[in-house]
N, C-alpha and C positions, 0 to 999 in steps of 0.2 A: 115810632111804629115798632110793634113787637117783632123781634127777630128780623129786622130789616137787614139789608146788606151791610149796614154799618153798625150793627148792634155791638156794644162794648167798646166801639172805637170813638172816643170822646173828643178827639181833636184832629186837625187836618193831617198832621204827620202820622198819626196812628192809622188813619184811613189809607193814606198813600202807601205806607209800609206793608200793611196787610194785603192790599189788593195787588200791589206790584211785586211783592216778594213772598210773603208767608203763604198766601192762598194756593200758590202753584206747586209748592214743595211736596214730594212724596212723603210717606210715613215709614219710619222704622220703629216697630213696636217691640222694643228689646226686653220687655218684661211683661208677661201676661199669664193668665191661668186658663187659656183655651185648651181644649182637649185635642191632642194630635190625631186621635181616632176620629173625632168629629170633623176635623179639618179634612182628613183624608177621605172619609166616607162621603162627605159633601152632600148630605141629605137635605131636603127641604124641611123647613120648620112646619110643624103641624098647624100652629096658629100663633097669634101675637103673644099670648101668654108664655108659650114656650120660648119664643124669641126675646121677650122683653122682661119677664118677671122670674123665670126659672133660675134659681141660684143667685139672684141679685139681692144680697142682704142690705145694700144701701136702701133699696126701696122697702124691703121688709121692715126695717127699723122705723121708717116714717109711717107705714101703715099701722104698726103697733101703737105708735105715739098718737095716732088719730083714732084709736079704739077699735080698729078692725079685728075681729076674732081670728085667732090662729088658724081656724078651719079654712078661712079665705085667704090665707098667706101661704102656709106650707102644708095645710091639711087636705081633706078629701073633697072640698068644694069643687064645682066644675071650673074648667078653665075660664069660661065667660064670667062666672061669679068673681073669680080672682081679678080678672081684668077690670071688671066693673068697680070692685072695691078700690083698685088703684085709681080709676077715674074719679071716684069720690074723694080720694085723698089729695090729688094733685092741686085742686084750687086752693087748698089751705097752705101750701108750701112755697108760696111766692117769697123769694129771697134766698131759698135754698137752691144750690146749683142743679139739683134734680128737676126743678121746675123748668129751667132752661134746657138742660140736657134732653129731657124726655120730649119736649116740644121740638127741639132741634133734630133729634133722631126721626121723629115722625115726618118732619118737613124734608130733611135731606135724603132719607132712605125711601120714603113712601110717597113723597110729594103731596102729603096731606097737610093742609094749612088750616087746621081747626084747633080750637082750644080744647084741651082735654078736661072733660067734666061729664057729669051724669047724662046731660042732654045729648051730648055728641058721642056717647060711648058706643052705641050700636053702629052708628055710621062709620066711626073709626075702625071698629072691629071688622066690619064687613069689607071695607076698602083695603085695609092692611092685609087681611087674610087672603084676599084675592091676589094681591101683589106677591105675597109670600109663596103662593103656588107657582109662580113664574121661575124659569131656570135662572134668571138673574139674581134670585134671592137665595140661592144655595150658599152654604157657608163660605166657600172660597171666593165666590163671585162677589159677595158682599165686601170682603176684604179688598179684593182687587179693584172694585168700583170705587172704593174709598182711597185709592192710590197707595195702598200698603205694599211695600216691596219685601219686607222681612218681618217675620213673626218669630219671637223666641218664646217657646213654651217653658214650663217649669216642671222638671222631671226628676224623679227619684233615682238614685244610683242603680236600683235593681231593674229599671226600665230597659227593655231590650231595644227600644227605639225603632221598632218595626215600621211604624207609621211615618216616621221621619225618613226612613230609607225609601219607602214607597213614594212619598211625596217628592223626594229628590230625583227619583227616576221618572215620575209621570207628570209633575207640575212644573212647566217651564217659566211661569210668570210670577210665582209667589214662592219665596224662599222661606221654609219653615225649619227652624233649628232648635235643638234642645238646649236647655240651661240646667246645670248640675245643682240640685238642691238636696244636700245630705242631711236635712234636719232629723230624719229618722236615725241616723248614725249617732247624732249628738244627744238625742233625747233618750238616754238609756233607761230612764225610770218610767217612761211611757208604757202603757199597756200595749203588748204586741211587739216589744223590742226583740225578744227571743225569736219570735216567728219571722220578723223582718230579717234577722241574721240568717235564718235558715234559707230564706229566699235569696239573699245575697250569695250565700255559699253555693246554692244551686246554679246561680247565674255564672259564677266564675269557675264552677266545677271543682272546687276545693273546700275542705272543711274550714270553719272559722272557730277555732277553739280557744284562741287567746288574743290579746290586744294587738300584738304585732301582726298577726294574720288578718285582723280587721283592717289595719292601715294599708297593708299590702293589697287587700281586696279593693279598697277605695281608690288606691293608686291605679289599679288595673282598670277600674271603671272610668276614671278620668281619662286614661289613654283611649278607651273605647268611645267615650263621649266626644273627645277631640277628633277622632277619625270621622265622626258623624256631623262635624261642623260646629260643635259646641265651642263657644268662646266666652261664656259667662258662667260663673257660679253664683249661687244665692243662698243666703242664710237668714232665717228668721230668729234673730237673737233678742227675744223679748227681755231676757235678763242677761246682762254681761257682767260677770264678776271674775276677774283674772286671778287664778291660783295655779302655781306651778306644782309639779309632782314628778317623782322619779319613775323610771320604767317599772320598778318593783311595785310601787304604790299604784301605778296605773293598771298593772296586771291584777292586783288584788281587788281594785274597784270593779274592773271588768268581770272578774269571776263572781263577785258578790251580785252584780246585776244579773248575770246568767242564772244564778241560784235564787234570784228574786228576793234577796235579802234587802233590808232597809239600808239605804245610803244616807249619809249626812249631806247637808247642803254644800259643805266644803269639798266633799268627795265628788259630788255632782259637778261643781264648778271647776274643779281641777281636771276632771275627765274632759269636759267641754273645752277648757282652755288648751290642754295639751293636744287634743284632737284637731283643733283649729290650727295650732302651731305646726302641725304636720301636714295639714292640707294646704295651707297658704303658700308655702314654697312650691308645691306641685302646680298651683294656679299660675304662679310667676314663671315657672319653667315652660309652661304651655302658652304663655302670652295671653292668658285669660284676664278678664275683668272680674273682680270679686265684688259682689253686692252684699251689704250688710243692712238688714232691715231691723231697726232698733226701737225699743220702747213701746211695743204693743203690750196690752194687758189682756190676755186671752181668757175667754170663757168666764166672764164676771158672774154670770147668773147660773149657779150650780143646777137649779131645777130645770132651767131651759137647756143647758148643756146635756144633762141626763136624758132629756126627752128628744132633742133634736140633733145633738152632736155639735162639732166645731163648725165655724164658718157659716153661722146662721144669723149673725147680727147681734151677738152679745159680747163683743170685745170692746175694751176701753183704751185709754192712753196711760202709759206708765210714766213714773217720775223718780225712778231710782238714780243714785249717783252713777255717772257714766265716764267722766273725762279720764281719770287715772287708769281705769280698767281698759279703756279703748287705747289709750296712749301705750300701755304696756304691750297690748296685742300688736299694734302697728310697729312699735319699736323693736320687738323681738324679731320680726321679719326683716326690718330695715338694717339691723345690725349685720346681717348676713347678705345684704343687697338682694333680698328675696321678697320684697313687698310688691305685690302686683298692682296694676291699675285697680282702683277701688272706688266704689260709689257708696256713700253713707246716706241712708235715709233714716230719718227719725219721725215717729208718729207724734212726738212732742215738739212743737215748734220752739219752745224755750231752749231746746238744745242747739238751734242753728248757730248762735254766736260762738259757743264753745267748740262745735264741730269745725266751723270755719277756721278758728284760730288754731286748732290742733292740726287740721289739714295742711295749713300753711307751713307747718314744720317738717312736712314730709314730701312736699312737691319737688320734683326734679325730672329732668330729661324729657318726659312726655308732657305735652301741653295739656293741663287739666288732669294730670295723673290721678289725683284725688278729687272726687266730685262731690258736691253737696246735691244729693238726689232731689228730684223734683218733688213738689208737695204731694205727699203720700196719703191716701185714704181720707182721713178727716181733713186733710189739708189741700186736697185737690179741688178747692173752691177758688173763686175770683180773689178773695182776700188772702187765702192760704198761698196761692201761687204768687201773688204780688209780694207777700212777705218773704217767701223763699228767695225770689229773684232780687228783691231789694237788699236782703241781707248778703246774698252772693255778690251783688254789684258793690256793696259797701266794703266788704272785707275780702273779696276774692276777685275772680276774673269772669264777669258775665259772658264774655265772648267765647270762653271755652266750654260753656255749658252744653251737655249732650241732650238737653230738652226732655220732652214729655214721653210718657209711656201710659198704657191703659191700666195695667195691673188688674185686669178685668176678666170675668168669665163670660162676658157677652160679646157676641159678634157685631152688635150694634153700637159699641162704645167708642168707635173711632171718631165720632164727633167731639170727643173730649180733646182731641188733638186741635180741632178747629178752635174750640173754646180757649185752650191754652195759647194758641197763636194770636188770638185776638187780645187776650190779656197781655201777652208779651208786647205786642205792637202798641197797645194803650200805654203801657209803662214807659216804653222807649220814647213814644211821642210826648209824654209829659216831661221827660228829661230834656227833650229838644225845646219844648215850649218854655221851660224854665231858663233856657239859655245855657244849660250845662253840657250840651252836645251840639255840634255844628249841624246845619241844615244841608247835609251832604247825602244825597240819595244813594250814591255808590257805597259809601262807608256804612251807612245804617242798613241799607238793603242787604249787603253782604253779611253783616252781623246777624240779621234776622234769619237769613237763609241758613247760616251756619248752625244757629241754635235749633231751628226747626228740623234740620236733616243732615247737613254736611258733617257737622262735628261727630254725630253718632256714627255715620258711615266710616269716617276715618279712625275714630277711637276704638271701635270694637274689632275692626279688621275682618269683617265678614267676607269682603271681596278682595282679599290680598292677592289672589291669583290673577286679578285683572290688572295689577300694577306693572 
């Protein structure tokens, strides 16, 4: 039966573990791209297109692949036309996780148990929009009804965290915390770097005229974020190339960037390397977890990027050399005992064995101090999740895994946690069925609960004041 209570649970132990352990656990969404402003304002969605399709480049890519004109994806077509175009797409994507996720969101959030297709489009549209008008479908209520206890947003160092402050004062049942994402500081050749520096200068109330003052400013913002509950940093390191530079060379590079002079790739890499080398000890000193997102290949389609901008569905997977550069970055911090807890995500699953082998060289003191991040982006499929967890179990410690995150801009994406938990239980159930693990419900149930929730709660230290 489609999306029955036991879907994806292909053996008796997977069913037992999911229904007795995984299903009941709360959610810590420690990395997402939800807007703190939207969370705070808590407005109702206008309609299903706004809730379901707006900003979702996963869906946009599939619609383009099915020949849907851009007018009905990101263009000026009506919201119903865009929704109808998605309904025309869905029957063709059986086997893609979005076929399951979309129906699961419809069933779990709206209690609509209809197949998504042209024939049912109007019925689904009317039923869902009626539900979206109810108070229970405001942003925060959606998260709370999905048993979400913590949301970590993704925030630029210049953000004043006003909405996080307001939520901390006014929302007793949902913890919304910032995560420090200084990509704008690292990407000194990107358009708008000088303007971003001016905004950072305004936030700290001091001029930033040299490289030293930039690092001082970032350090102050880390302190500020920490006071607002931040316990994670995040970096989009699409290219990681480790190059050292002296203070004099860094200052020269920084001044060239301010003057908008052309920089060599070596200069760019040296600046990024040395800036990370200065930020990483600060993360360690604050007890933060550092997240490194590796090997995305951004904005592959120049024409589409020019027309629509970033994060619109035109990114790919990178395959550049990684091991020696990442080793040097981690080792530089470890030499001074300043390597923080670290989660390594790669968009290229071919990197998993090398990441696991490298991580094993830096594990100490904290259980699972270095983590292989959950299947990210193109890998958060059933096959991708199984591959990530299989590799982790083969070469690391599955029981230390901090589990799933949404990495999403959608408030309806929490069903991905259910999907992940079912895949997790399926995988562990298969291990039991093969006779490689004992039929011990306490042992296995605790393992599942740890991966679904408890490990993340303990690892990130969001609730240290409760201990």
